[in-house]
C-alpha positions, 0 to 999 in steps of 0.5 A: 843044879842038883849035885852030890854034896855028901854021903848018907849016914843011914845007908851010905848012898849019895846025898844030892843037893842044890848049890847055886840057883834052885829055880826060885823056890824059897828056901832051897829044897833040902839035901836028900839021899838018892838011895833011901830018900832020907833028908838032911836033919839040919843046915849045919854041917859038921866041921873039924878045926883047921890044922895048926898053921905056924904064925908069921913073925917079923923082926923089927929093927930100930935105929936107936931112937925112942918112939915119939922123938924126931929122927935127926 
């Protein structure tokens, strides 16, 4: 099913591509601009790093015994 997958960097038109089933052609057809017909240069999508997420920390409470000793 062809759907809009982005914006063309040459003419700002809609880039249409196949996502999901593509009628058994291997490999799937490349993404192309609906306005100017330009084709995607590669399969690699430009990405940005994920925003920083604070790490979750837990405090561990101890009962006063050392590791490896049986608990009375």
